[in-house]
DOMARMI-185275 format. One record per residue (C-alpha): residue in one letter; x, y, z. Coordinates in steps of 0.5 Angstrom, whole numbers, padded with zeros to 4 digits, always signed. Last residue first. Layout:
REM DOMARMI-185275
aXYZ ...
END
This chain:
REM DOMARMI-185275
f+0074+0122+0063 s+0073+0125+0070 i+0071+0131+0071 w+0073+0136+0078 l+0072+0143+0078 p+0076+0148+0082 e+0071+0154+0085 e+0074+0161+0081 s+0068+0159+0076 i+0068+0154+0069 t+0061+0153+0066 w+0062+0147+0062 y+0059+0145+0055 n+0060+0139+0054 n+0054+0138+0049 e+0049+0137+0054 p+0052+0139+0061 i+0054+0133+0066 k+0050+0133+0072 l+0054+0135+0078 p+0056+0130+0084 t+0058+0133+0091 g+0066+0133+0092 f+0066+0139+0096 l+0070+0143+0090 n+0064+0141+0085 c+0064+0134+0082 s+0064+0131+0076 n+0062+0124+0073 i+0064+0120+0066 a+0066+0126+0061 t+0066+0125+0054 e+0073+0128+0051 t+0072+0134+0046 l+0071+0140+0052 r+0067+0146+0051 v+0069+0152+0056 k+0064+0158+0058 q+0068+0162+0062 t+0066+0165+0070 g+0069+0170+0074 e+0077+0171+0076 s+0082+0166+0077 t+0078+0161+0073 w+0078+0154+0074 l+0079+0148+0072 v+0081+0140+0075 l+0081+0134+0070 i+0081+0127+0072 d+0084+0121+0067 p+0081+0115+0067 e+0085+0108+0070 n+0090+0104+0066 p+0095+0107+0069 k+0094+0113+0073 q+0094+0121+0070 l+0092+0128+0073 r+0090+0133+0069 f+0091+0141+0071 a+0086+0146+0067 f+0087+0155+0069 l+0083+0159+0065 n+0085+0167+0066 e+0085+0168+0059 k+0093+0170+0059 e+0093+0163+0063 n+0092+0159+0057 g+0088+0152+0061 i+0085+0147+0055 q+0091+0145+0050 q+0096+0147+0056 d+0093+0142+0060 a+0099+0142+0067 i+0101+0136+0069 i+0099+0132+0075 n+0101+0124+0076 r+0097+0121+0079 g+0097+0116+0086 a+0092+0119+0091 t+0091+0126+0086 q+0082+0126+0086 r+0082+0123+0094 t+0086+0127+0096 m+0083+0133+0093 v+0076+0132+0095 a+0079+0131+0103 f+0083+0138+0102 a+0075+0141+0100 i+0072+0138+0106 y+0078+0141+0110 a+0077+0147+0107 p+0069+0148+0108 k+0071+0148+0116 a+0070+0142+0120 h+0068+0142+0126 l+0073+0141+0132 g+0068+0141+0138 l+0068+0149+0138 r+0072+0149+0145 d+0077+0145+0140 d+0079+0150+0135 r+0075+0150+0128 l+0078+0145+0123 l+0082+0147+0117 g+0086+0152+0120 f+0089+0159+0119 n+0084+0163+0124 q+0088+0165+0130 e+0094+0167+0126 e+0089+0172+0123 d+0086+0175+0129 l+0080+0178+0128 q+0075+0172+0130 d+0079+0171+0136 l+0076+0164+0138 g+0083+0160+0138 r+0089+0157+0135 n+0085+0154+0129 k+0085+0148+0127 l+0091+0143+0122 n+0095+0149+0120 y+0099+0151+0116 w+0098+0147+0109 f+0104+0143+0107 y+0106+0141+0101 r+0111+0136+0099 e+0115+0134+0092 v+0115+0140+0089 v+0120+0140+0082 g+0115+0137+0077 t+0112+0144+0077 a+0106+0140+0077 l+0105+0140+0085 l+0105+0147+0085 p+0100+0147+0081 i+0095+0143+0084 a+0097+0146+0091 s+0095+0153+0090 r+0089+0154+0087 v+0086+0147+0092 l+0087+0151+0099 m+0086+0157+0094 s+0078+0154+0093 a+0078+0152+0101 q+0080+0159+0104 f+0076+0163+0099 l+0070+0160+0101 e+0072+0160+0108 a+0073+0167+0108 d+0066+0169+0104 p+0065+0176+0101 a+0073+0176+0101 p+0077+0182+0104 h+0077+0178+0110 q+0075+0182+0117 k+0072+0176+0120 p+0079+0172+0119 t+0080+0167+0114 p+0087+0165+0114 w+0090+0163+0107 s+0096+0158+0108 i+0102+0155+0106 e+0108+0152+0109 t+0112+0147+0109 i+0112+0147+0101 w+0118+0142+0100 i+0123+0142+0094 k+0127+0138+0091 p+0131+0140+0084 k+0135+0135+0080 p+0141+0139+0077 c+0143+0141+0084 g+0150+0144+0084 n+0149+0151+0084 q+0146+0154+0077 k+0141+0147+0078 m+0139+0150+0085 l+0137+0157+0083 d+0133+0154+0077 a+0129+0151+0083 v+0129+0157+0086 h+0126+0161+0080 l+0121+0155+0079 v+0118+0157+0086 e+0117+0164+0084 n+0115+0162+0078 v+0109+0157+0080 i+0107+0163+0086 g+0106+0169+0080 k+0099+0168+0078 d+0094+0164+0081 p+0096+0164+0088 k+0090+0170+0089 k+0092+0175+0094 p+0090+0175+0102 h+0094+0171+0103 r+0100+0170+0099 y+0104+0166+0103 p+0111+0162+0098 h+0114+0159+0105 l+0119+0155+0101 s+0123+0148+0104 y+0130+0145+0100 a+0131+0138+0099 d+0136+0133+0101 c+0141+0137+0105 y+0148+0138+0106 k+0151+0139+0099 m+0144+0143+0097 a+0147+0149+0102 g+0153+0150+0098 a+0154+0157+0099 k+0151+0159+0092 l+0145+0156+0095 e+0145+0160+0101 a+0147+0166+0097 e+0141+0165+0092 i+0136+0164+0098 e+0138+0170+0101 k+0138+0174+0094 v+0130+0170+0094 h+0128+0173+0101 y+0122+0177+0099 a+0120+0172+0093 p+0121+0165+0095 h+0119+0166+0102 d+0123+0163+0108 g+0122+0156+0109 g+0129+0154+0114 g+0133+0152+0107 g+0134+0145+0108 i+0130+0139+0109 i+0134+0133+0111 y+0131+0126+0109 v+0134+0121+0115 d+0137+0114+0113 p+0144+0116+0114 n+0143+0115+0121 e+0148+0117+0127 a+0154+0119+0122 r+0148+0123+0117 i+0145+0127+0123 a+0152+0129+0125 e+0154+0131+0118 s+0148+0135+0117 a+0147+0139+0123 a+0154+0141+0122 k+0153+0143+0115 l+0146+0146+0117 l+0149+0151+0122 h+0154+0154+0117 v+0149+0154+0111 y+0145+0158+0116 n+0151+0162+0117 e+0153+0164+0110 p+0145+0166+0109 t+0146+0171+0114 n+0142+0171+0121 q+0147+0173+0125 k+0145+0180+0124 e+0148+0185+0129 k+0144+0190+0132 s+0142+0184+0137 k+0136+0185+0141 i+0134+0177+0141 h+0127+0175+0145 d+0123+0175+0139 m+0127+0169+0136 g+0122+0164+0135 v+0121+0167+0128 g+0127+0171+0126 i+0125+0173+0119 y+0131+0171+0116 w+0131+0163+0119 e+0124+0161+0117 n+0124+0155+0122 w+0131+0151+0123 i+0134+0145+0120 e+0128+0140+0118 v+0127+0133+0120 y+0125+0127+0116 k+0124+0119+0117 i+0122+0119+0125 r+0121+0113+0129 n+0126+0108+0127 k+0131+0112+0130 y+0128+0117+0134 h+0133+0118+0140 k+0139+0117+0135 v+0135+0122+0131 f+0134+0127+0136 q+0141+0126+0140 k+0145+0127+0133 a+0140+0134+0132 y+0142+0136+0140 e+0149+0135+0138 a+0149+0138+0132 y+0146+0145+0136 g+0152+0144+0140 a+0157+0144+0136 l+0155+0150+0132 a+0154+0153+0139 e+0162+0152+0140 p+0164+0153+0134 s+0160+0160+0134 v+0154+0162+0130 p+0148+0159+0134 y+0143+0165+0133 g+0142+0168+0140 y+0141+0165+0147 n+0147+0168+0149 d+0151+0165+0144 y+0150+0158+0148 f+0147+0156+0154 p+0141+0159+0153 n+0139+0155+0147 a+0136+0158+0140 y+0132+0155+0136 n+0129+0149+0131 l+0130+0143+0130 i+0124+0142+0126 i+0121+0135+0125 l+0117+0132+0119 p+0112+0126+0122 d+0109+0121+0118 i+0102+0119+0120 k+0101+0111+0120 h+0095+0112+0126 k+0099+0110+0131 i+0105+0113+0128 a+0102+0119+0130 e+0100+0118+0137 n+0107+0116+0137 i+0110+0123+0135 y+0105+0126+0140 e+0106+0123+0145 e+0113+0123+0146 a+0114+0130+0144 k+0109+0132+0150 p+0114+0128+0155 p+0119+0132+0153 f+0126+0129+0150 v+0132+0129+0156 y+0138+0131+0153 e+0144+0133+0158 d+0150+0137+0156 k+0147+0143+0159 n+0142+0142+0163 k+0135+0144+0159 e+0138+0140+0153 v+0131+0138+0150 m+0126+0144+0151 n+0131+0148+0149 w+0133+0145+0142 l+0126+0145+0141 v+0122+0139+0138 e+0118+0141+0132 d+0112+0140+0128 r+0109+0138+0121 l+0105+0133+0120 m+0104+0127+0114 g+0100+0123+0110 m+0094+0127+0108 g+0088+0123+0106 s+0083+0127+0110 r+0082+0121+0115 n+0090+0122+0115 i+0090+0128+0119 f+0083+0128+0122 p+0086+0122+0127 m+0090+0127+0130 s+0085+0132+0133 n+0085+0128+0139 i+0092+0130+0140 s+0089+0136+0144 w+0092+0142+0142 w+0095+0148+0145 n+0101+0144+0149 w+0106+0147+0146 i+0109+0140+0142 y+0102+0140+0139 h+0103+0146+0134 t+0101+0142+0128 c+0103+0144+0121 v+0100+0139+0115 g+0102+0134+0110 f+0100+0133+0102 r+0104+0129+0098 e+0103+0122+0102 d+0097+0122+0099 i+0093+0117+0103 p+0087+0113+0100 t+0081+0114+0105 n+0075+0109+0103 p+0070+0113+0104 q+0068+0120+0100 m+0067+0125+0104 s+0061+0128+0108 g+0061+0135+0111 f+0058+0139+0117 s+0056+0146+0120 f+0054+0150+0126 f+0051+0157+0128 i+0046+0159+0133 p+0042+0165+0132 l+0042+0169+0138 g+0035+0170+0142 t+0029+0176+0141 r+0022+0176+0138 n+0017+0176+0143 k+0010+0174+0146 v+0007+0173+0138 t+0000+0171+0139 s-0004+0165+0137 n-0011+0162+0136 g-0012+0155+0137 s-0019+0157+0141 s-0016+0154+0148 n-0011+0159+0147 e-0004+0159+0144 s+0003+0163+0147 i+0008+0163+0141 m+0015+0165+0142 t+0020+0167+0136 e+0025+0167+0132 p+0031+0162+0136 f+0034+0162+0128 l+0038+0156+0127 v+0043+0157+0121 c+0047+0151+0119 r+0053+0151+0113 v+0054+0145+0108 a+0059+0141+0105 g+0058+0136+0101 p+0059+0129+0099 a+0052+0124+0098 t+0046+0122+0103 v+0046+0125+0110 p+0040+0123+0113 i+0037+0129+0118 e+0035+0127+0125 v+0032+0133+0129 v+0030+0131+0136 v+0026+0136+0140 g+0026+0140+0147 e+0022+0139+0154 a+0020+0146+0154 p+0017+0146+0147 v+0020+0147+0141 a+0016+0149+0135 l+0019+0148+0128 g+0018+0155+0124 k+0015+0155+0117 h+0023+0154+0115 l+0023+0147+0118 t+0016+0145+0115 l+0020+0146+0108 g+0024+0139+0110 d+0017+0136+0111 v+0016+0132+0116 t+0018+0124+0118 q+0016+0123+0126 g+0022+0121+0131 n+0021+0127+0135 v+0022+0130+0129 k+0025+0127+0123 i+0028+0128+0116 n+0026+0123+0111 v+0023+0127+0105 s+0028+0133+0106 d+0034+0128+0104 i+0040+0133+0105 f+0046+0132+0101 l+0047+0137+0096 k+0041+0138+0092 q+0038+0139+0098 a+0043+0144+0100 s+0040+0149+0094 r+0033+0147+0096 y+0034+0149+0103 i+0036+0156+0101 f+0028+0156+0100 k+0025+0161+0095 d+0018+0162+0094 r+0017+0163+0102 t+0012+0161+0108 s+0009+0165+0114 k+0007+0161+0119 h+0012+0163+0124 d+0011+0171+0122 n+0015+0177+0121 t+0019+0173+0117 k+0027+0173+0117 e+0031+0172+0110 f+0036+0167+0110 s+0043+0169+0106 d+0045+0168+0099 g+0052+0166+0097 d+0050+0159+0096 k+0058+0155+0095 v+0058+0153+0102 s+0051+0150+0102 r+0046+0153+0106 f+0041+0149+0111 d+0038+0156+0114 f+0032+0153+0120 k+0027+0157+0123 a+0026+0156+0130 y+0020+0157+0135 l+0019+0157+0141 k+0012+0154+0144 e+0007+0157+0150 n+0001+0153+0152 e+0003+0153+0159 k+0010+0158+0161 l+0017+0157+0157 l+0023+0160+0159 d+0023+0156+0166 p+0028+0151+0164 k+0033+0156+0160 i+0036+0154+0153 p+0030+0152+0151 a+0031+0145+0147 l+0034+0143+0141 r+0037+0136+0140 f+0041+0134+0134 r+0042+0128+0130 l+0046+0128+0123 i+0045+0120+0120 g+0050+0117+0116 q+0053+0117+0109 g+0059+0117+0105 d+0064+0118+0110 f+0061+0123+0114 i+0064+0129+0118 l+0061+0133+0124 a+0067+0134+0128 r+0067+0128+0131 p+0062+0123+0128 n+0056+0122+0131 d+0055+0118+0137 a+0055+0123+0142 a+0049+0126+0139 f+0049+0133+0138 q+0046+0139+0143 l+0044+0146+0141 k+0041+0150+0147 l+0035+0156+0144 m+0033+0162+0147 s+0041+0166+0145 e+0042+0172+0149 p+0039+0178+0147 e+0045+0184+0144 p+0047+0189+0148 e+0047+0196+0144 a+0054+0198+0142 p+0058+0203+0146 q+0062+0208+0141 y+0069+0206+0139 l+0076+0209+0138 v+0081+0204+0135 l+0088+0202+0136 d+0089+0196+0131 s+0095+0194+0132 i+0100+0194+0138 e+0106+0189+0138 v+0111+0189+0144 t+0118+0186+0143 g+0123+0183+0148 k+0128+0183+0153 g+0129+0180+0160 a+0130+0182+0167 f+0122+0182+0171 d+0123+0183+0179 k+0116+0186+0179 r+0112+0181+0174 p+0110+0182+0168 r+0112+0188+0166 d+0107+0194+0165 l+0106+0197+0158 l+0103+0205+0158 i+0100+0208+0153 s+0100+0215+0152 e+0097+0222+0151 i+0089+0220+0149 k+0087+0227+0148 c+0080+0230+0150 p+0075+0233+0147 f+0071+0232+0152 q+0071+0232+0160 l+0074+0226+0164 i+0071+0228+0171 k+0076+0226+0177 d+0075+0234+0179 n+0082+0235+0179 d+0082+0241+0176 g+0088+0240+0172 g+0093+0235+0176 w+0092+0227+0177 s+0087+0221+0175 e+0087+0214+0177 w+0081+0210+0174 a+0078+0203+0176 h+0073+0206+0180 p+0069+0209+0175 k+0070+0203+0170 r+0071+0207+0163 e+0072+0200+0159 v+0079+0200+0156 p+0078+0195+0151 v+0083+0189+0149 f+0084+0186+0142 q+0089+0179+0142 m+0094+0177+0139 e+0097+0170+0142 g+0104+0172+0146 n+0100+0174+0153 p+0096+0181+0154 q+0094+0183+0161 g+0088+0187+0161 f+0087+0194+0163 s+0088+0200+0167 q+0085+0207+0167 q+0089+0214+0168 h+0086+0220+0168 i+0090+0226+0166 e+0088+0233+0168 g+0089+0238+0164 s+0084+0243+0164 p+0082+0240+0157 d+0082+0233+0159 c+0088+0228+0158 f+0088+0221+0157 r+0093+0216+0160 v+0091+0209+0158 a+0094+0203+0162 v+0097+0195+0160 t+0097+0190+0165 g+0103+0186+0168 i+0105+0183+0160 e+0105+0176+0159 n+0109+0170+0157 f+0113+0175+0154 s+0114+0176+0146 t+0107+0180+0147 k+0101+0181+0143 f+0097+0187+0143 r+0090+0189+0139 g+0087+0195+0141 g+0082+0199+0145 f+0078+0205+0146 r+0072+0207+0148 s+0067+0214+0146 n+0063+0216+0151 p+0063+0224+0150 k+0066+0225+0142 t+0072+0229+0141 v+0077+0224+0142 k+0084+0226+0140 i+0090+0221+0139 p+0097+0224+0140 t+0100+0216+0143 l+0106+0217+0146 l+0109+0210+0148 h+0112+0209+0155 v+0115+0202+0156 y+0114+0200+0164 e+0119+0200+0170 f+0118+0202+0177 e+0121+0200+0184 k+0124+0193+0183 n+0128+0195+0178 g+0129+0188+0173 l+0132+0192+0168 f+0127+0190+0163 e+0129+0191+0155 c+0124+0193+0149 q+0123+0192+0142 i+0116+0196+0141 v+0113+0193+0134 i+0108+0198+0131 k+0102+0195+0126 k+0096+0199+0122 k+0101+0202+0117 d+0103+0196+0116 p+0111+0197+0112 q+0113+0197+0119 t+0117+0202+0124 v+0121+0199+0129 l+0119+0203+0136 e+0126+0202+0141 s+0124+0201+0148 q+0130+0203+0155 t+0125+0202+0161 s+0120+0207+0164 q+0121+0209+0171 p+0127+0215+0171 h+0125+0217+0163 t+0125+0213+0157 i+0120+0215+0151 t+0117+0211+0145 r+0114+0215+0139 f+0108+0215+0136 g+0106+0222+0133 s+0111+0221+0127 d+0105+0217+0124 t+0106+0210+0123 l+0100+0207+0127 d+0095+0210+0122 f+0089+0210+0127 f+0083+0207+0126 e+0076+0210+0128 g+0069+0206+0129 q+0063+0209+0129 p+0061+0204+0123 s+0066+0200+0124 y+0063+0198+0131 r+0063+0191+0130 l+0070+0191+0127 p+0072+0191+0135 d+0071+0185+0136 l+0074+0181+0141 t+0072+0186+0147 s+0066+0186+0144 n+0063+0179+0145 d+0058+0175+0141 i+0063+0171+0139 i+0060+0166+0134 p+0062+0159+0133 p+0057+0155+0137 d+0058+0152+0144 y+0055+0145+0143 d+0053+0141+0148 i+0054+0133+0148 w+0048+0129+0149 d+0048+0121+0150 d+0041+0118+0149 a+0040+0112+0153 f+0041+0105+0150 l+0047+0104+0156 i+0043+0107+0161 a+0037+0103+0160 n+0041+0097+0159 g+0044+0098+0166 f+0038+0099+0169 f+0035+0093+0168 l+0041+0088+0168 l+0045+0093+0173 f+0040+0093+0178 l+0039+0085+0177 i+0046+0084+0179 v+0046+0089+0185 f+0041+0085+0188 i+0044+0078+0187 r+0050+0081+0190 m+0046+0084+0196 m+0043+0078+0197 
END
């Protein structure tokens, strides 16, 4: 009897559960936290030139050995330090003679350490009486992060002067103290400090009034292949927020990425506007006629007049009908109280806006194996849930690493970490070719330094051999080291001897290459270590003269130049390296761009950092592949590495951080459009149309028995161009179809334009 009851229960209620809407809460990509965003205070803030002679490290019996390294960037300093394991006191002591004149001033800065953490950071203030006030705060880690000094009285220590425990103004910041990670810690490392700022506290912003949820059956990252329905639900964030006869009104801004206008809030929820940004987005791929709220079709413009959100919430459905990219803002505008006569009263106007973005791409993704993306799966920073977005965008490769010290944890024993197995197998499952970097030092060799001794070279070669043996039939491509000359991954080194010379790199490349080819001659070896073709051109030339190309199949470069544009210089830098390769015994140069990117931090100089990133992606990839010497182009990296909007390192991604649902940034859609245009096509510069002197760039994509495709842009401003060929169709940077102009006169701008003939 019980069994029959269970079956009946499942038949009846199981269907209800099966067909019930499943909603996922969304945390909007906006950081309302002053501890992460000192630039919010820039109108009242004061930043400091950190290379002034007044900044210096000092050593006394309680502090450790440290050295200040001056940087070209005056907003950044690097401190090299060594903790000796003193159980009493050990900290880095940096003198910082900063005057503080305004009462109630706050102080903060951005810190990053090569250790797992720093115990605490402390700041010492000295007031006019000579009393020292010390405030401890924060525990920065390996990621650059902003850390504020919050003046909490119970957290202050003070001594000397009038000893009244009151910080008097004007005063000065005397020094910053950086404590060891733990009491008996011993080790070498670095601490980076940037953006030291004094600011005034801001008024607290209101809490959000709306909760946003997305339907679980929506494509992850809100990326549609062709057409689909974007479904989301809005509800008051607190169940008891609304009383009887009260409604919360929300306004919507659906904005095309290219549209630089902003939404203007109105004073009355019933008012209308003559010009709606929504209309420009409608031209992209939103059909306003078919928008539904709680299942009822509405006029899309009523969403701008103000959509009533009752306590139980509303479900909004928006058809996606064509390719494009759109950013959305939902404004929790007004709480309205209505009486029996139908009159309404504005109760309050508070709440933070909610941001999200989505995009649509052409379906049936062709893979262009020339494109790849850098990832960080090995570090457990990322979930492999992001893996499908690689080939979904049309990229055929990823670049990650399996470090020497992860594999050879015990001398002469080689065990491959589970995380490496996981992400490599997942990549192969999704038909993605991994390029694996064999990199960085091992504590068993050369005092954890650069591998230069015969024993260390033999150890590295054995690690490389064991790697290709273990991953035979899974890994086709390996890269020998990463950014040898700037010391990436070697922050723990404090040696005045320059071991990372070109000659030592070639010795390492030779040892690894011979071991790899003896084990598996089919492995494609990338040499060069991926350094900058302009900043390190002398070192690159020395490597090539030392015979580097005898031991690799292609050469790696990292031609970063953000925030500058790539149009002038980047191709010449790469071609210069190709010429050096020819001069040194490599008649057919093959170059891999294994890192390049433009980040989107909040302080970006461009008016729209995300649009700029998307444009720079295309404007760098196409000319580089058109050189005829660049075989592969890897973007750094797949997704943002964090939520700090000020840290460049956390904002290089094509997708947002996992905690923001891996939602696509505009550059992801632009990348997908580009791979669909380039797949199977040869890329050449069209000299008849493009003229670099006139800041007009044109490239032709060709494939036998198919129409040619032109991609055009300007380095600055707009130009009118008359094309002699008859266009079949055209789309913008994000794949949105465009109308072919009369007489074939095209307006070319800084955002690349695709035209088929």
